[in-house]
N, C-alpha and C positions, 0 to 999 in steps of 0.2 A: 887310393882309399875313397877319396871324395867322389871319384867317378863311379865307383861301385855303388855307393849310397844313392846317387842320382838315378842310376839304372834301376835299382830296386824300387824306388819311388815311382818311376814311370810304369813299371810292370804292375804295381798295386793299383794305380789310378785306372789303368786300362781294364783290369779285372772288375773294378767297381762299376764302371760304366756299362760293361757287358752284362753284369748281373741286374742292374736297374732296368735296362731295356727288356730283358727277359721277363722281369716281374710285371711290368706294365702290360706286356703282351698277354700274360696269363690272366691278369685282372680283367682285361677287355674280353677275353674269351669266356670268363666266368659270368660276366654281366650278360653277355648274349645268351648263354645257356640258361641263366635264371629267367630272362624275359621269355624265352621259348617255353620254359616249364610253367610260368604263370599263365601264359596264354592258353596252354593246353589244359591247365586246371580250370580256368574260367569256362572254356568251351564244354568241358565235361560237366561242370556244375549246372550250366544252362540246360544241357541235355537231360540231366537227372531231374531238375526242377520241372521241366515240361512233362516228363514222364510221371512225376509225382502228382501234378495237377490233373492229368488225365486219369490217373488211378483214383483220385478223390472224387472226380465227377462220376466215374463208373460206380464207385461205392455208394454215392448218394442216389444214383438211379436204381441200383440194386436194392437199397434200403426202402425207397418209395415203392418199388415193385413188391418187396416183401410185406410192406404195410397193407397194400391193396389186396395181396393174396391172403393175409391174415384177416382183414376185414371181411373178405368174401367167405372165408372159412367160418368166421364168427356168425355171419348171417345165416349160414347153413345150419348151425347148431343153436340158433336163438330159441329161447323158451316160449311157451304158449302165453305166459303172463306178460312177457315183454311185447309180443305181438298184439295182445289185447290192449296194453297200455298205449301203443302207437296208434292203433285204430281209434281208441277213445280220444286221444289228442287230436287226430285228424278230424273226427266228428265234431269236437268242440270248436275247432278252427272253422269248419264249414258252417256250423250254426251261428258263430259270431259274424262271419261274413254275410250270411243271409239276414241276420238281424240288422246289420248296418244298412244293407241295401233296402230292406223293407222300410226302415225308418226314413231313409231318403225319399223313397217313393211316396210314403204317407205325407211327409212334409211338403212335397211338390204336388200333392193331390193327383198322383198318377195311379191308374188302375193296375192292380196286381193279378187280376183274373187271367190275363193273357199269358202269364208266366208261371202258371200252376200246372202240375201234372194231372193225370187221371184221378189220383187219390186226393187231389185238392191241396197238395203240399207245394210250397214255393221252391222252385229249383233255379240254380244259377246256370243260365244258358247263354250262348253268344248274343241272342237278341236282348237279354237283360243288359249286357255290357254295352251294346250298341245304343240302347236307350240312355244309359248313364252317360255315355260319351256325348250324345246329342244334347242332353240337358246341361252338362257341364260347359259345352261350347256356348249354349244360349246364355248361361250364367256369366260367362266371360264377355260376351257381346250381346247384352240384352236389347230386345226390340219391343215396341208396343204391339199388343195383341188384343183382338176383340174377344172379350169374355163376359158372361153374365155376372152381374154384381148386384147385391142388395144395397140400395141407397139408404140415406138417413130416414126416408119415409116408409121404409119397409117394402118397397117395390123392386122387382127384379128387372133390371135394365142392362142393356149391353154397354159396357164401358171399354175404353182403351186402357189396358192394364200393362204396367211396366214393373218387372221384378228386378230389384237391385239388391242382390244378396238376400238378407233376411227381411228387407223392406219390400213393400208392394204399394204402388201408386196407381190410382184410377182417375180417368178424366173423361167427361162426356161434353163435347163442344156444343151439341144441340141444347142440352139442359143447363149448360154452364155450371156443372157440378163436378166435384172431384174431392180427393182427399186420400188419406192413408187407409189401407185395407187391413182387416184382421179376420182370422178364421175362428169363428165361434165353435164351441164344442157341440157335437152332434148336428152340425150343419155342413152341407157339401159346398155351398156357395159362400164366398167371402163377403164381408160387410164393410161398408165405409164407416169409419169411426166418427160419430157425430160430434158437433160443437168443438172441432179442432181447427178446421180450415175456415178462415174468414174470407171476405170478398177479395182482399188484396192477395192472400195466399193462393186463391184459385186463379187469379190473373197471372201470378208467377208460374203456376203449374201449367196453365194454357200456353204461355210463352215457351216453357220447357218442352211441352208436347209438340209444339209446332216447329221450333227451331233446333231443339236438341240441346240447348244451353239455357241456364237460368238458375234462380234460387229456389230450392225445394225445402220445405219444412218437414222434418221427420222426428220420430221419437227415438232418442238415443238409448232409451231403456229397453227397446224392442218389445213394447207392449206392457211392461210393468207399470208405467205411468197410468195407462188406461185402467189397469186392474185396481190400482190405488184410488183412481177417481170413482170407480163404481163401488168400491168397498168402504166408502165413507159412511160409518154407522151413525144412526140417530141416537139420541140419548136413551130412548126406550130399548132399542135393539142392543145397545152397549150394555145396559143394565141386565138384559135378559141373558147375556153371556155369563153373568156371574152365577147363574143357577139359583137353587133354592135358598142359599145362604145370603143372597143379596136382599131378600125380603126383610129379615129381621134387622139387617144393618140399616135399611131405609126406614124401618119402623122406629128404631132408636134415634135416627137422624131427625125424623119428623117430631118426635117427642122433645128432643133437645131444642129444635127450632121454636116450637110453641112455648116451651118453658122459658127460653131466652127472651122471646118477645113479650110474654106476660110479665116476667120479673123486671125486664128492662123498663117497660112502661110504668110498672108500679114504683120502681125506685126513682124514676124521673119525676113522678108526681109527688113524691114525699118532699115536704118543705125541708130545706137544709137548715140544720141547727146554726144559730147565729153565734158569732164569736163574742159579742157584747151582750149576751143574754142576761147575765147577772146585773150589769149596769142598767139595762132596761127595766129589770124587775125592781131595783132599788129606786128608780126615778118615777115609777108608776104609782098612782094612788091605790092604796090597798083596797079601798071600798069599791073601786071600779075594775078590779081584776077580772071578775066574771064577765064583764061586758067589754073588755078590751079586745081590740081587733089586731093589735100589733103582734100578738102571739098566736101561732098557727100550729096545727098538727100536734105532735108529741109535746112540744114545749108548752102549749096551752094546757094539756093534761097534767104536766108536771106542776105548773103554776096553780092549777085547781087543787091538786093534792096538798101543796104547801100552804095554800090559803085556808083550806078547810081543816087542817090538822096542825097543832102546835109542834114545836121542835120536840121530838121524842122518838123512841124506838118504833112506835107504831107508824109514824110518818116515814121513817127509813124503810120499814117493811113495805109500806105502800109504794114507795118509790122503786124499791128493788123489784117488787112484783110487777109493776108497770113496765120497768125496763126489760124484764124477762119476757113478758108478753110482746112487747115491741120487738125484741130481738127475734122471737119466734116468727112474728108476722113478716119481718124484713127478710129473714134467712129461709123462710119456708119455700120449698121446691127448688132451692139452689142445688141441692144434691142430685136432682134429676139430670141437670146439665153435666155435672161432674161424672155421674154414673154412666151416662151415654158416651162421654169421652173415653171412659175406661173400657166399656164393653165393646164398642165398635171395632177397635183394632183386634180384639180377641176373636170376634166373629169373623173378621177378615182373615185372620190366621187360620181359623177353623175351616173357612172356605178354601184357603190355599192348600191345606192338608187334604181336604176332600178332592179338590181338583187334581192334585198330584197322584192320589190313589187311582182316580179314574184314568189318568194318563198312563200309569204303569199297567193297569188292566188292559187298556187298548193295545199297548205295546206288546204285552204278553199274548194277546189274541191275534193281532194282525201284523206284528213285527214293527220294525222301525223304518221300513222302506218308504211308506207313504206318510208324509207329514200331516196330511189332512185328517187322518184317523186319530191322531193324538193332539191336534190343536185345540179340540173342544175342552179337554181337561186342563190344558195350560191356560186357555182363556178364562175358564172359571177360577183358576187359582190366582191369576193376576188381577182380574176384575174385582174379585171380592177383597183382595188386599187394597186395591185402589179405593174402593168405596169405603172400606173401614177407615183409611187414613183421611179421606175427604170429610167424613163425619167427625172423626176424632179431633182433628187439628182445630177447626173453628169452634167446636164445643169446648175444647180445653181453653182456648183463648177467651171465649165469652164467659166461661165459668170463673176464670181468674179475674176478669174485669168486674163481674157482678159481685163476687165475693169481696173484692177490694172496696167497691162502693158500699156494700152492706156493712162491712167492718168500719168504714169511715163514719157512716151515719151513727152506728152504735157507740163508737168511741167518743164522738163529740157529744152525743146525748147523755152518755154516762158521766162525762166530765161536768156537764152543766147540772146534772142531777146531784152529784156529790157537792158541788158548790151551793146548790139551792137547799140542800138538806139542813144546813146550819143557819139559814136565815129565818128570822121571826117575822112572818107575814100574815098572821091570823087577823082577820078583819074584826072590827068592833061593832 
């Protein structure tokens, strides 16, 4: 029995080993088949991807060809209005290019007659661009050239001229003259700007002309400083810019000045009322009041009234009447200064309105392209305002000072008169 069991166990173990070896062999065969399948799939994917890229390129090429065909088709059926619009745009571009070239030729003082057709119209030809190329090369590498120049004495003399961009320098070694050049309006020859280059500046310019290196004085404003130098107005020309409204402003300013001088001189000559007036009156002999010299001006008149009249309402009336006359005499013509101070800015404002009206009329007639056509009205508006303020501010200050002086004199004299009205000073 035991032997039979052992025999069966041996048979079972042999079958298990046989099945395991068969299973491993099948797994190995499956892995190999899977690897071959993956390799095949990868190769097919690369092949299809390459074909897809080629197809996309062909589609893009066909799309571009279709767009060109469609554009050509659209050009064939373009409307007359579109053609006219294109022609107009081309003409505008051509005119703009001609304008730029003409402006360059005018700035460089180059003749335009050689580049005009039979009708006298400027045309863009190869010779024009050759000239432009030559000028631009000269601009990049400037050289001294002999040219006629008008010197500071008004004489036409040949100078060595060097153009440095927008700047132009001239030097004459024989005359030892030189300086910056400027092109005046309606003049074909350039002028040397006078009173700019001193002897030391000319020496530096001579060294620069001989050696090619040195210090050169130039105008960084490109001519604007010279214009400002020549546009310095005198007082009369500045007032004339104010137009007709400057005359009444100056008239009131003159009246205010005369009234200020007269009243100022008058107020300075008036004796100041003394603070110890009543004490002096009490200490003075009544019988010698009329001959006393220590009382002057209005105080003397007050003492005379008090001496000649006893304490009564009549004396008070006399004192009040004198104070009213004195106030009128002191404050007379002070209103002229205050009136001038009030009227002058109003006249300036009136001139401002008039100038702006003229400005808008010029703008309506000539447009806003040229500033010179509207500058006259603006000058009138600003100058009249300036003159009005120049007259009003000093007049207002002097009016306040004169009024304060007059009120101080009146107040002190009235205080002395009130104190004097109760004193018994009648002479015996």
